[in-house]
N, C-alpha and C positions, 0 to 999 in steps of 0.2 A: 353486507347485512340486510335483508329486506325490511321494509318499514312496515310495521304493523297497522292494518286498517282500524280506525276508530269504530267502535260499535255502540249501539244504543245502550248497552250495558256499561260500557266505559263511563257514558255521559251520566248514566244514572248514578253510577258509583262516586263520579266526581260532585255531584250536586246533593247526593244524600236522597235521592227521590225513588220512586218505584220505577221499574223499567216501563210499566205500562202507562206511567205519566208521561215520560219522555217520548216514548212511542206516539202518543196521541199529540203532542205537541209538534212534533214533526211531520205529522200526517195531516195536519189541519184540522184535527177534531173540535168540535165547538164547546164541549163540556169539560174546559179547562180555562182557568184564568188568562187573561191578557199578561197580567205579571209573570205567572208561571211560563207561559210560552215565551215571554222575552227572555227570561232566565235561560230556559233551555236552548233557545237558538244561540243566545250570546255564548252560551258554554260551548255548543256544538261548532260554532265559527272558530273559538279559540282554540279548540282541539283538532281542527281540520277534518271535520266529519263530512263525508261525501255520501250522497243519497244513491241507493240502489235502484236501478231501473224496474219498474213495474212491468211484469211480462204478463200479466193477466189478459186474456183474450176476450175481445167483445165484437159483437155484430155490427153495433154502429158505432162511430167514433167523431171525435172533433180534432182538427189538427190545429197544433199550435206551430207556427213558423217562428224560427229564431234565427237570429242573422250570425253566419259565421261560426265560430268555435266556441261561443259561450252557451253552455248547456243548462245554466241556472240549476245546477245539482248541488251547490254549495249554499249553507244558510245565510252566508254574507252578501248573496247577490240579490239584486233589487227583485228579479222575476221568480226566486224560489218559492214564496209564499203565494204569488198570483197562481203558479201553477199547481200548488197544494190545494187552494181554494176550488180552482177549476175542476181538478180531479175528485175532490170530495162531494162536489155538487152533481158532477156528471155520473158518478158511482151509483147515486140514489136511484138513477132512472136507467142503469144497466147500460150506461154509454162510456165508452174510453176515451182516453185522451193520447193522442199521438202526436209525441214531440219530434219535429223535423227541423234540423239545420239546414240552412239554405245560403247560397252565394249569390251575389250579383249576377253571375255568368248564368246560373240555373234559374233565377227569377227571369232573366230575359230569353231563355232558350225554351223554358216550358218542361225541362225534365221533371219537374214535380208533378206533371198534370195527372198521371196515375193516381195520385195519394188522394185528389179530390174529385177524380173522376169515377170512381168504382162504384157509386150508388149507395155506399154505406156512410159518406160522409156527411154530418148533421150540420157542420160549419165549420169556419176556420177562423183562427185568432192570430194576429200578427203582434208578437210582444217585441218591442222596442224599435221598429223601423217600419217604413212606409211601403207598402206593396207596389211592385212596377207596374204602369198601365196595362201591360199585356196579361198580367194575372188578374187585374181587375175585370177585364174584358172576358176572360175565360171563366172567372166566377159567375158573372153576370149571364153568360150563356147557360150555366149548369143551375143557375137559381139558388146558389149556395149562400147562407147569410155570412157575412164578414164582420168580425168585430176588431177594431184596431185601439191599441193601448197608447193613448197620449199622442196620437198623430191624426190628421185629419185627411178625409178622402171624400170626394164628392160622386157617390151614386147611390140610389135608393136602398140597396141590399148591406151597405156599410154602416156601422155605428161605432161610436168611439165610447170608451170607458176609462175612467181614471179619477183622479182626486182633484179637487178645485185648486189648480196651480196659482191663479191669482189670488184667491182669499187666503190661500196659506201663505204667500210670500208678504201680502198687504199685512196679515197679522204678526207676522215675524218683524217687519219694518216698524209698525207701530208698538210693538212689545219693547224693541230697542229703543225707542224715542221715550218711552215711560222709564225707562231706566237711564236716561240723561244722555243718549247719543244723538248727536245732531250731524257728525260726518259719518256717512256709512258707505262703504264701498259693495261692490258686487263681483263675486267670482261665478262665471256660467261655464257650461259645457260646449259642445260645438255651437258656433254662432247661429248656425241654419236650422238647429233643431226646434221643433214646435215646442217642446217643453221649456228649453232654455228661453225662445223669446217669449213666451207666455209669463214666465217668471220675471224676466227683466221688465217686460211693460208693466207687471204688476209694481215691482220694486221702484221704478221711475215715477209711476203714478202715486205710490204711496208716499214718495218724498214730496211730490207738490201737494198733496193733501195736507201736508203738515207744515208746508212753507219752507222746506228744506232745499238746498241747492244741489244738484247732481254734479259731481265732479267726473268728467270723461276720463281722466286719468286714473280714476279709481274703480273703472270698469273693465273687465278683463274676460276674455274667453279662452277656452282651451278645449278640453276634452273630460268627458264624464270620470275618466279613470285618473290615476295619479299623473300621468304623462304631462310633463310640461308645467306642472302646478306650481314648482319652486319659483321660477321666474315670473310667473304672473302674481303670486300672493305677494311675493317682495315688492313688485312694482306697486301694487294697491297700497301695502303698508307704507312706502316711502312718501305716500301722498298725505300722510298724517291723519288719515281716518282713525276713528275710534272702534270701529266695527265694520266686520266683512260678512255680507249674506252670501253664502255658497248654495248653489243649486242642488247639491246632493251631499250626503254624508260622507261618502268616499273622497268628495274634494275637500270637505271640510276637515276630515281626520288629516288627510295628507298635508293640507294647509297648516294646521296644528304643528305637524312634525317639522315642517320646513321652516315654519316661523321660529320654533324653538332653536332649530340648528343654526339659525342666523342672529341669534341672541334676545328675540324678543320673547316675552312672556305673555301667555295666554292665560285668563283674560286680563292680567295687570296691565300690558301694554297695549293690546288689541283684543277685541271680543270677536269671536268668529260662531256663527251659527250653521246648521246643516239642514237637510231636507230627506226624509224618507224615513227615520228612525231605525236604520238598519243596525244590526248587532254591534259592529264596530264604533258606532257614536256612543254606546254605553260602555265599551271598554277603553275609550280613549283617554288619555290623560292630558287636560282634564276632560271629563265628559262632556260630551257635545249637547247643546240646548239645540233642538230640532223640531219639525214638523212630522208627526206620525201620520202615515198612510196605512190604512188596514188594509193590508194586500191580500189577505184571505177573503175578505168581502170583495175585494176588486176582481178576483177570480171566479168567485161563486156570482157575482154580478154579471160577468161576461157570459157564463154559461145560461143564466136565465135570459139574457138579452138575445142570444140565439135561438133558445125555445119560443120566444115570444115572435121573434121574425119569422120563425118557421111555422107559426100560427097566423101569420099575415098581419101581425101588428107592426106597424111603421116605428122604429126607434132611430133618433139621430145621436143623442149623447146621453151619458150619465155620469154625472160628478159627484163623487162622494166627498163630505167634509172632513178635512185634515185637523188635527188636534195638537196643540202646541206642548212639548214636552220640554220643560223647564230643567236645566242641569247646571252645569259650572263653568261653562266657557264664555259667560257675558258678565262683563263689569257692571256693578251699580255706581254710577257716577253721581246721580241724584235721582230721588223718586219724583215722577211726574205722574199725573192725571189727565187722561184724555177727557175732553169736553164730553157731557154726558150724552149729547146727540150724536157723538161719534163712536160710542161704545159699541 
């Protein structure tokens, strides 16, 4: 029996909303509230909604390179709203967005050259990985602006866009301290990831600022997905920490599930925080305290950066400020107040 595809009308019926409202939330429209958008995206994620590819033809386009088989066409994926924001901003200027999956072999061989060499490419965005040096040299020769999400690359036509990783993690650690937590662990993604390293350095620095000791046994790295999380989160829990800072919501949600399987109660026995405010964090049991990155704005900012670079304006990096979303995954041990000068 064939599985029925989830439609916008199905989501509207489930939420009791107008179909037009759901459509706006899924397309990145700005004339609806963030609360409504979160409800729609959360429901869409729960129902398994998948976005249909936009086949509109444009004369000019921006190429979004994604790595491997992750197409960011599901609402619970980090890049989904970034692409929505990019598409919405580009459409206002009659510019299309061409999403291209690419492998390591293709990066090194240059088989993607025709995509950026045809004369109609306004710029390129790398979503979730760092471009190969061969690609950088090719883009340099074509004078095409390049925007990279949460990675660094050193050449004049490249810029970086993302949220303030250091500021967000520092805020989380300090929040945990105000709730009475002195022993705080860290669960990261790939150890050599720029995002993981920035967030770890912020975690470590925040502990020092608060006069707390860092337990090396309570710092573990793995993958941004659920792979290997069980072993690592249990190793952290066994050190006796009262809270764990996870570098992503997906890690946090998986950590909560694995802790429950092992007999731990969250947040009764151990508190867990996430990062990104993806829909699964809202539907986790308990709901995850996290940092909200406005991914629609990240996508729109990436487009505006390309426009500015095409106008001859040099841009190195734009960092947007994340926002703490307080939910149910952090235990209140005792309430403490940060010194006034540190708030």
